[in-house]
DRENZAFI-584565 format. One record per residue (C-alpha): x, y, z; residue in one letter; residue number from 1. Coordinates in pm, 1 decimal, m for minus. Example, Ala and Ser with C-alpha at 12.3 -4.5 7.8 and 13.67 -1.06 7.14 Angstrom:
BEGIN
1230.0 / m450.0 / 780.0 / A / 1
1367.0 / m106.0 / 714.0 / S / 2
END
This chain:
BEGIN
52.6 / m584.5 / m180.5 / M / 1
149.9 / m471.3 / 149.0 / T / 2
m110.2 / m414.1 / 424.7 / D / 3
28.5 / m73.5 / 487.7 / L / 4
m120.1 / 220.2 / 282.6 / P / 5
167.9 / 282.0 / 54.4 / V / 6
152.8 / 535.2 / m216.0 / A / 7
360.7 / 579.9 / m519.8 / Y / 8
420.0 / 932.2 / m653.7 / V / 9
511.1 / 939.8 / m1013.1 / L / 10
762.7 / 1188.9 / m1139.4 / L / 11
868.7 / 1325.8 / m1465.3 / D / 12
1224.2 / 1359.9 / m1326.7 / H / 13
1425.7 / 1195.4 / m1058.8 / V / 14
1398.2 / 1435.6 / m762.4 / R / 15
1324.7 / 1421.0 / m393.5 / L / 16
1133.8 / 1711.8 / m229.1 / P / 17
1340.8 / 1952.6 / m34.0 / D / 18
1292.3 / 1850.7 / 334.0 / E / 19
1238.0 / 2194.4 / 471.7 / E / 20
1004.1 / 2297.8 / 211.0 / A / 21
805.3 / 1988.5 / 264.1 / L / 22
790.5 / 2024.7 / 633.4 / I / 23
664.8 / 2389.0 / 581.5 / R / 24
392.5 / 2276.7 / 337.4 / T / 25
281.5 / 2000.1 / 577.3 / L / 26
243.7 / 2256.3 / 854.9 / R / 27
43.3 / 2479.7 / 638.3 / I / 28
m187.1 / 2222.7 / 508.9 / R / 29
m229.8 / 2026.6 / 823.0 / H / 30
m151.5 / 2244.2 / 1119.0 / P / 31
m297.4 / 2026.6 / 1379.9 / D / 32
m18.5 / 1761.2 / 1337.5 / V / 33
328.4 / 1816.9 / 1458.3 / Q / 34
566.1 / 1798.0 / 1162.4 / W / 35
928.7 / 1794.5 / 1182.3 / G / 36
1258.1 / 1620.8 / 1063.1 / P / 37
1273.2 / 1250.3 / 1134.4 / G / 38
1580.7 / 1266.9 / 1341.8 / G / 39
1764.7 / 1014.8 / 1128.9 / L / 40
2087.9 / 1125.5 / 970.3 / S / 41
2095.6 / 1066.8 / 590.8 / R / 42
2360.6 / 1146.5 / 335.7 / S / 43
2306.3 / 1339.8 / 14.0 / N / 44
2273.5 / 1014.9 / m176.4 / D / 45
1930.8 / 1005.0 / m356.0 / A / 46
1908.7 / 639.5 / m278.5 / D / 47
1883.6 / 715.5 / 105.1 / D / 48
1516.4 / 733.6 / 231.3 / P / 49
1398.7 / 1064.4 / 381.1 / M / 50
1219.4 / 1048.0 / 708.0 / F / 51
964.8 / 1298.2 / 827.2 / I / 52
816.4 / 1299.0 / 1191.7 / R / 53
429.7 / 1323.3 / 1229.5 / A / 54
362.9 / 1354.4 / 1600.0 / G / 55
496.4 / 1044.9 / 1744.4 / D / 56
506.7 / 857.0 / 1414.8 / H / 57
744.7 / 840.7 / 1122.1 / L / 58
679.9 / 868.6 / 743.3 / M / 59
934.5 / 784.5 / 484.9 / T / 60
1009.5 / 878.1 / 133.6 / I / 61
1217.6 / 648.3 / m93.6 / L / 62
1334.8 / 742.1 / m439.1 / M / 63
1321.8 / 495.1 / m714.7 / M / 64
1502.1 / 629.5 / m1037.2 / P / 65
1282.4 / 425.9 / m1275.9 / A / 66
916.5 / 388.4 / m1376.3 / P / 67
675.6 / 177.9 / m1188.4 / I / 68
574.1 / m142.0 / m1376.5 / P / 69
294.2 / m67.9 / m1633.8 / Y / 70
m54.4 / m192.4 / m1545.5 / D / 71
m296.7 / m151.5 / m1830.2 / Q / 72
m597.7 / m238.4 / m1618.8 / E / 73
m497.7 / 12.5 / m1348.0 / L / 74
m463.6 / 291.5 / m1596.8 / W / 75
m781.2 / 206.5 / m1793.9 / Q / 76
m971.7 / 234.3 / m1452.8 / R / 77
m796.3 / 565.0 / m1375.3 / A / 78
m890.4 / 703.5 / m1724.8 / S / 79
m1272.6 / 704.7 / m1630.4 / W / 80
m1215.6 / 991.9 / m1396.8 / L / 81
m900.3 / 1116.2 / m1552.6 / W / 82
m881.5 / 1105.4 / m1942.1 / P / 83
m516.7 / 1193.0 / m1941.2 / E / 84
m410.0 / 920.9 / m1712.7 / A / 85
m248.3 / 709.9 / m1990.1 / F / 86
m30.7 / 1014.9 / m2114.1 / H / 87
78.4 / 1090.2 / m1756.7 / A / 88
199.3 / 732.5 / m1678.5 / V / 89
363.6 / 712.7 / m2008.2 / G / 90
577.3 / 1024.6 / m1961.4 / R / 91
688.8 / 952.4 / m1594.2 / H / 92
1058.9 / 843.4 / m1548.5 / R / 93
1081.8 / 793.5 / m1165.5 / A / 94
870.2 / 751.1 / m854.5 / H / 95
872.1 / 797.1 / m490.7 / L / 96
745.7 / 528.0 / m253.3 / I / 97
574.0 / 694.0 / 37.4 / V / 98
477.2 / 496.3 / 355.8 / A / 99
423.0 / 501.0 / 734.4 / P / 100
707.1 / 355.7 / 944.0 / M / 101
557.8 / 333.8 / 1275.2 / G / 102
672.0 / 494.7 / 1604.3 / S / 103
929.0 / 776.9 / 1596.5 / A / 104
1040.7 / 699.5 / 1940.3 / E / 105
1253.9 / 399.9 / 2059.3 / S / 106
1236.7 / 473.4 / 2420.9 / N / 107
860.8 / 480.8 / 2482.7 / K / 108
562.9 / 280.1 / 2401.4 / A / 109
376.0 / 466.5 / 2122.1 / T / 110
28.7 / 335.8 / 2036.9 / K / 111
38.3 / 175.4 / 1694.4 / A / 112
m182.9 / 330.7 / 1424.9 / L / 113
m446.7 / 108.2 / 1261.3 / N / 114
m508.9 / 89.1 / 897.8 / F / 115
m753.3 / 370.1 / 877.8 / A / 116
m529.2 / 611.4 / 1099.0 / E / 117
m222.5 / 517.1 / 870.2 / N / 118
m434.8 / 595.0 / 582.7 / T / 119
m526.2 / 946.8 / 699.8 / Q / 120
m162.1 / 1016.1 / 783.8 / L / 121
m22.6 / 883.4 / 453.3 / T / 122
m284.9 / 1068.3 / 254.5 / T / 123
m208.0 / 1402.9 / 429.9 / A / 124
163.5 / 1333.8 / 370.7 / F / 125
130.3 / 1249.0 / m1.2 / V / 126
m77.7 / 1561.3 / m62.8 / G / 127
203.9 / 1768.6 / 74.7 / A / 128
479.5 / 1586.6 / m126.1 / V / 129
261.1 / 1667.9 / m446.3 / V / 130
232.5 / 2024.0 / m344.0 / A / 131
606.3 / 2054.0 / m272.7 / A / 132
724.1 / 1895.9 / m591.1 / L / 133
690.2 / 2027.9 / m951.9 / P / 134
614.7 / 1791.9 / m1236.4 / E / 135
431.1 / 1503.2 / m1045.3 / V / 136
274.1 / 1302.5 / m1307.7 / A / 137
27.4 / 1090.8 / m1105.3 / A / 138
m19.8 / 907.6 / m773.4 / V / 139
m103.3 / 543.0 / m732.0 / V / 140
m260.0 / 443.6 / m405.5 / W / 141
m170.1 / 82.0 / m289.9 / R / 142
m100.0 / m20.4 / m645.2 / G / 143
m466.1 / m25.0 / m751.7 / N / 144
m594.3 / 324.7 / m776.6 / V / 145
m450.1 / 597.4 / m1005.0 / G / 146
m531.7 / 962.6 / m957.1 / R / 147
m433.1 / 1285.9 / m1102.3 / S / 148
m196.7 / 1520.6 / m892.9 / P / 149
m462.0 / 1779.2 / m896.7 / E / 150
m716.6 / 1553.3 / m734.9 / M / 151
m459.6 / 1453.7 / m473.5 / W / 152
m376.7 / 1829.0 / m399.2 / L / 153
m742.0 / 1911.2 / m353.9 / N / 154
m885.5 / 1608.2 / m163.0 / Q / 155
m593.3 / 1521.2 / 49.2 / S / 156
m660.4 / 1849.1 / 238.4 / R / 157
m956.0 / 1646.4 / 396.2 / S / 158
m720.1 / 1356.7 / 498.6 / A / 159
m826.4 / 1374.6 / 864.1 / F / 160
m1190.5 / 1465.6 / 786.8 / A / 161
m1468.4 / 1240.2 / 943.0 / S / 162
m1757.0 / 1062.8 / 750.0 / Y / 163
m1886.9 / 1173.3 / 509.4 / P / 164
m1611.9 / 1411.1 / 420.5 / D / 165
m1313.6 / 1181.0 / 416.3 / Q / 166
m1144.9 / 1155.4 / 72.3 / P / 167
m1236.7 / 795.6 / 5.5 / F / 168
m1219.2 / 855.2 / m375.6 / A / 169
m834.2 / 868.4 / m345.0 / L / 170
m846.5 / 515.2 / m178.4 / W / 171
m1084.2 / 317.6 / m388.6 / I / 172
m1202.0 / 262.6 / m751.6 / E / 173
m1560.4 / 215.7 / m844.2 / I / 174
m1563.2 / 0.3 / m1162.4 / V / 175
m1893.4 / m3.7 / m1363.0 / P / 176
m1984.5 / m311.7 / m1566.1 / Y / 177
m2287.2 / m445.1 / m1762.6 / L / 178
m2460.0 / m771.2 / m1687.1 / A / 179
m2732.4 / m824.7 / m1958.5 / G / 180
m2904.1 / m482.5 / m1942.9 / K / 181
m2826.3 / m415.0 / m1578.0 / T / 182
m2553.2 / m160.6 / m1501.8 / I / 183
m2354.0 / m280.4 / m1199.1 / G / 184
m2046.0 / m172.3 / m1024.4 / A / 185
m1774.7 / m321.9 / m802.5 / L / 186
m1508.4 / m161.7 / m589.6 / T / 187
m1133.1 / m199.6 / m582.5 / I / 188
m953.2 / m110.3 / m266.7 / G / 189
m1242.1 / m108.5 / m2.5 / L / 190
m1148.2 / m464.1 / 122.8 / S / 191
m824.9 / m291.6 / 285.0 / A / 192
m1069.1 / m122.8 / 520.8 / F / 193
m1343.0 / m372.5 / 556.1 / T / 194
m1225.7 / m711.5 / 432.8 / G / 195
m1473.9 / m707.9 / 142.0 / R / 196
m1549.7 / m531.9 / m172.2 / E / 197
m1880.0 / m425.0 / m309.0 / I / 198
m2070.4 / m579.2 / m601.9 / E / 199
m2369.3 / m371.0 / m674.8 / F / 200
m2607.4 / m510.6 / m941.5 / E / 201
m2957.6 / m366.9 / m909.6 / V / 202
m3195.9 / m362.8 / m1202.5 / D / 203
m3335.4 / m38.0 / m1365.9 / G / 204
m3060.1 / 227.1 / m1260.4 / L / 205
m2841.3 / 448.3 / m1468.3 / D / 206
m2467.1 / 467.7 / m1447.8 / H / 207
m2474.8 / 780.4 / m1238.4 / G / 208
m2715.5 / 643.5 / m970.9 / T / 209
m2523.4 / 316.3 / m955.0 / V / 210
m2197.8 / 504.7 / m894.6 / T / 211
m2348.8 / 737.7 / m637.9 / S / 212
m2491.9 / 443.7 / m446.1 / R / 213
m2170.7 / 248.7 / m438.6 / V / 214
m1979.9 / 563.1 / m334.2 / A / 215
m2219.0 / 630.8 / m45.5 / Q / 216
m2203.3 / 263.9 / 74.9 / L / 217
m1817.3 / 271.5 / 56.5 / S / 218
m1774.0 / 594.4 / 243.5 / S / 219
m2005.0 / 456.6 / 517.5 / Y / 220
m1832.2 / 126.2 / 532.8 / L / 221
m1485.6 / 291.3 / 564.2 / I / 222
m1600.0 / 505.5 / 853.3 / A / 223
m1811.5 / 256.4 / 1053.6 / H / 224
m1676.8 / m80.7 / 955.4 / G / 225
m1837.6 / m396.7 / 836.2 / L / 226
m2003.0 / m479.6 / 1153.0 / D / 227
m2205.7 / m169.1 / 1138.1 / D / 228
m2305.5 / m241.5 / 775.1 / G / 229
m2590.1 / m449.8 / 624.5 / P / 230
m2591.1 / m804.2 / 740.7 / A / 231
m2593.1 / m1087.4 / 502.9 / S / 232
m2952.1 / m1189.0 / 431.4 / G / 233
m3085.3 / m829.7 / 472.4 / A / 234
m3355.0 / m696.7 / 241.3 / V / 235
m3397.4 / m320.7 / 160.7 / F / 236
m3749.5 / m214.9 / 53.0 / E / 237
m3824.3 / 6.9 / m244.6 / A / 238
m3712.5 / 383.4 / m225.6 / D / 239
m3725.7 / 682.0 / m434.0 / S / 240
m3477.1 / 545.4 / m692.3 / E / 241
m3523.0 / 176.3 / m665.7 / I / 242
m3871.3 / 45.8 / m718.0 / D / 243
m3820.8 / m298.0 / m593.5 / H / 244
m3663.0 / m498.6 / m302.4 / R / 245
m3291.7 / m533.1 / m295.5 / V / 246
m3108.6 / m826.2 / m116.4 / A / 247
m2773.6 / m826.0 / 55.0 / V / 248
m2553.1 / m1117.4 / 61.3 / F / 249
m2189.6 / m1160.8 / 194.7 / H / 250
m2029.6 / m1409.2 / m62.7 / R / 251
m1737.3 / m1447.4 / m286.3 / N / 252
m1702.4 / m1244.9 / m604.8 / S / 253
m1782.7 / m1415.2 / m920.4 / R / 254
m1529.1 / m1177.5 / m1068.1 / F / 255
m1253.2 / m1327.9 / m871.1 / N / 256
m1183.2 / m1020.3 / m642.3 / I / 257
m1237.3 / m1211.7 / m323.2 / G / 258
m1508.3 / m1159.5 / m46.3 / P / 259
m1775.8 / m910.6 / m139.4 / V / 260
m2108.4 / m753.8 / m7.4 / I / 261
m2349.0 / m811.0 / m296.5 / S / 262
m2636.0 / m595.7 / m354.6 / F / 263
m2886.8 / m740.7 / m598.3 / A / 264
m3242.2 / m720.6 / m715.9 / S / 265
m3444.3 / m957.1 / m499.8 / L / 266
m3731.0 / m997.0 / m761.6 / D / 267
m3678.0 / m1110.6 / m1116.7 / D / 268
m3801.5 / m808.1 / m1287.6 / R / 269
m3690.3 / m876.3 / m1624.0 / S / 270
m3735.5 / m1251.2 / m1661.9 / G / 271
m3357.2 / m1322.6 / m1682.2 / R / 272
m3349.9 / m1572.6 / m1390.9 / V / 273
m3358.5 / m1934.1 / m1511.3 / R / 274
m3358.5 / m2260.0 / m1330.4 / T / 275
m3083.1 / m2519.9 / m1384.4 / F / 276
m3036.6 / m2873.1 / m1244.5 / P / 277
m2750.4 / m2920.3 / m986.3 / I / 278
m2703.4 / m3287.2 / m1087.9 / I / 279
m2781.1 / m3304.1 / m1460.0 / P / 280
m3001.8 / m3573.6 / m1621.0 / S / 281
m2703.8 / m3738.9 / m1782.1 / A / 282
m2549.4 / m3822.6 / m1438.9 / I / 283
m2874.2 / m3910.4 / m1289.2 / A / 284
m2940.5 / m4147.3 / m1582.6 / R / 285
m2595.9 / m4322.0 / m1584.7 / D / 286
m2455.2 / m4318.9 / m1219.8 / H / 287
m2538.0 / m4645.8 / m1042.3 / P / 288
m2610.3 / m4482.6 / m705.7 / L / 289
m2865.8 / m4249.1 / m856.7 / L / 290
m3022.2 / m4522.0 / m1072.3 / V / 291
m3082.7 / m4720.9 / m760.3 / M / 292
m3209.5 / m4439.0 / m564.6 / L / 293
m3442.0 / m4355.0 / m852.7 / G / 294
m3577.1 / m4700.7 / m868.2 / K / 295
m3696.2 / m4677.2 / m507.2 / V / 296
m3830.6 / m4314.0 / m536.4 / G / 297
m3546.2 / m4151.5 / m327.3 / L / 298
m3414.4 / m3938.5 / m611.4 / F / 299
m3563.9 / m3742.8 / m898.9 / D / 300
m3360.8 / m3487.7 / m1080.7 / P / 301
m3666.4 / m3275.3 / m1140.9 / A / 302
m3728.0 / m3216.9 / m766.8 / Q / 303
m3683.8 / m2869.3 / m615.4 / A / 304
m3387.0 / m2986.4 / m417.3 / E / 305
m3187.6 / m3045.8 / m724.5 / N / 306
m3256.6 / m2702.0 / m886.7 / Q / 307
m3079.2 / m2367.4 / m865.9 / I / 308
m3179.1 / m2039.5 / m1003.0 / R / 309
m2915.0 / m1828.3 / m1177.5 / L / 310
m2891.4 / m1544.4 / m1426.0 / R / 311
m2758.5 / m1665.0 / m1761.3 / P / 312
m2602.1 / m1312.5 / m1823.1 / D / 313
m2363.5 / m1373.6 / m1523.1 / H / 314
m2201.3 / m1645.1 / m1752.8 / Y / 315
m2024.6 / m1677.5 / m2074.7 / E / 316
m2274.8 / m1950.1 / m2184.6 / S / 317
m2505.8 / m2219.0 / m2053.2 / E / 318
m2242.9 / m2487.6 / m2140.4 / V / 319
m2191.3 / m2663.2 / m1818.8 / R / 320
m1831.7 / m2682.2 / m1691.0 / L / 321
m1686.7 / m3039.5 / m1740.6 / E / 322
m1481.1 / m3007.9 / m1404.9 / A / 323
m1800.8 / m2923.0 / m1217.0 / F / 324
m1989.5 / m3234.5 / m1332.5 / D / 325
m1680.9 / m3447.8 / m1292.9 / R / 326
m1654.2 / m3335.6 / m941.0 / G / 327
m2030.0 / m3434.4 / m882.1 / L / 328
m1960.1 / m3788.0 / m1024.2 / S / 329
m1654.6 / m3832.2 / m812.3 / Q / 330
m1830.7 / m3731.8 / m497.8 / A / 331
m2114.5 / m3972.7 / m585.7 / L / 332
m1873.5 / m4254.9 / m656.6 / S / 333
m1697.7 / m4211.1 / m326.7 / R / 334
m2038.1 / m4278.7 / m146.5 / M / 335
m2054.7 / m4624.1 / m308.6 / I / 336
m1686.5 / m4718.1 / m279.3 / A / 337
m1739.0 / m4912.2 / 55.9 / T / 338
m1827.0 / m5267.8 / 154.8 / D / 339
m2129.1 / m5129.3 / 344.0 / I / 340
m2276.6 / m4986.2 / 25.0 / Y / 341
m2203.2 / m5306.8 / m171.7 / A / 342
m2397.3 / m5501.1 / 89.8 / E / 343
m2679.4 / m5245.3 / 108.0 / A / 344
m2719.0 / m5251.1 / m277.3 / D / 345
m2729.9 / m5636.6 / m279.9 / T / 346
m3004.2 / m5626.8 / m14.6 / N / 347
m3190.3 / m5366.7 / m184.9 / A / 348
m3188.9 / m5544.3 / m515.5 / R / 349
m3310.8 / m5861.5 / m335.8 / R / 350
m3597.6 / m5667.5 / m156.9 / A / 351
m3705.9 / m5512.6 / m496.8 / L / 352
m3687.9 / m5866.7 / m665.7 / G / 353
m3945.0 / m5978.2 / m398.6 / N / 354
m4150.8 / m5670.0 / m452.2 / G / 355
m4074.6 / m5524.5 / m119.9 / D / 356
m4040.7 / m5151.8 / m217.8 / M / 357
m4053.9 / m5033.9 / 152.2 / A / 358
m3756.7 / m5235.4 / 268.4 / S / 359
m3547.5 / m5140.7 / m44.1 / A / 360
m3629.6 / m4775.0 / 21.1 / K / 361
m3535.4 / m4810.5 / 391.4 / A / 362
m3194.9 / m4980.9 / 302.1 / I / 363
m3091.4 / m4710.9 / 67.3 / L / 364
m3223.3 / m4410.0 / 274.0 / Q / 365
m2882.3 / m4322.9 / 425.7 / P / 366
m2726.8 / m4277.0 / 71.9 / W / 367
m3031.8 / m4062.4 / m27.2 / A / 368
m2955.7 / m3844.8 / 260.5 / D / 369
m2602.8 / m3822.0 / 169.1 / E / 370
m2696.4 / m3711.3 / m176.4 / V / 371
m2931.9 / m3459.3 / m34.3 / G / 372
m2632.5 / m3318.1 / 169.1 / E / 373
m2433.5 / m3300.4 / m143.1 / L / 374
m2699.6 / m3100.8 / m330.4 / Q / 375
m2730.1 / m2861.3 / m47.0 / L / 376
m2345.2 / m2810.6 / m21.6 / T / 377
m2331.6 / m2754.8 / m388.5 / V / 378
m2613.3 / m2514.9 / m395.7 / K / 379
m2454.7 / m2304.0 / m131.4 / F / 380
m2110.4 / m2314.5 / m303.7 / A / 381
m2280.8 / m2181.8 / m625.6 / L / 382
m2471.8 / m1930.8 / m451.5 / T / 383
m2165.6 / m1772.1 / m275.3 / V / 384
m1957.2 / m1820.2 / m588.8 / C / 385
m1718.9 / m2087.6 / m430.0 / D / 386
m1806.7 / m2299.2 / m740.9 / A / 387
m1946.0 / m2225.3 / m1090.4 / F / 388
m2188.7 / m2431.6 / m1282.6 / L / 389
m2098.2 / m2223.5 / m1614.7 / F / 390
m1793.0 / m2017.2 / m1689.7 / M / 391
m1851.7 / m1666.2 / m1527.6 / P / 392
m1856.8 / m1376.1 / m1761.3 / A / 393
m1598.4 / m1094.5 / m1697.1 / P / 394
m1702.2 / m740.0 / m1632.3 / P / 395
m1822.3 / m556.0 / m1957.5 / R / 396
m1801.5 / m185.0 / m1977.7 / S / 397
m2139.7 / m18.4 / m1994.2 / P / 398
END
């Protein structure tokens, strides 16, 4: 996807809007912007783009006389707010690509618009295109949010409104899911504004409350930016709807949607959090480094440093991933694949044979420290979802 706020207007028939009618519609709907012809000559060929001037900037419309590629997940998400979504996309026969084109002037420096400003301009423009054309089937925002033409007609009037009245529901999707008995939700499209999506998974809330919370958070972050949002590690105390503390963590999504701001119950209210070993007993029992460290009291798989707390309902099962354990074994083996360790191992065994536990322990301490660093690194990777101990569960509909 492009970084520009590109919209796709789905049409029942191949048809460009009339330029004069479109400009009149824009002036009526958004009189504070100077709308006019783009100043670029075009033929009557439907393949030629249409340009419309918006102040010092240009907007373009390009006709594509074919349907957009079908995306089952896109229209499934759209159908939650718009039950007729599948029917609408099924009947469309062409689409318009609508996008900002930058400065309308070639002889002066015009301040470039940022993503949010381009979004406002494009939203206003698309709303007028929908108003000026009959038989619009749907609008797709940036390829991942599908909405009805009626929703675009109504909400795009507020394209230039400030927080909290901006039409963010045209720009992002809020996707509910079920994790165990907890109703959660994630966003799609918010990262274009903030660099992160939201994953909200707080115990004890119904679908409506979860959606409302995520919508409020999204609207605020779009307006104020990530720097003005909750910091990673912040904790919210109980309020009128949530009777326990909620932690915020900036991490990677376990649903493979990229970086997220995660909101989750800090306290284990339902007894679903369990403790798992980072390095399993099988590796601890068989790997020569850990066997030696165990002999001198420098490694115990039951120690807290080797444990991590996870929610089993975040995963398909509790079967450890072979690739994860194989990676652990390889990392441990690299630690001992040196002449320095071979000498240390020999000296440590000699010290143990002489009953000198303290000397053996001192000899092997550097490798115990290295194992400790490995455990900390893996625990962090599991926490931020850069790595997975088990196969992560995909979102399930509530």
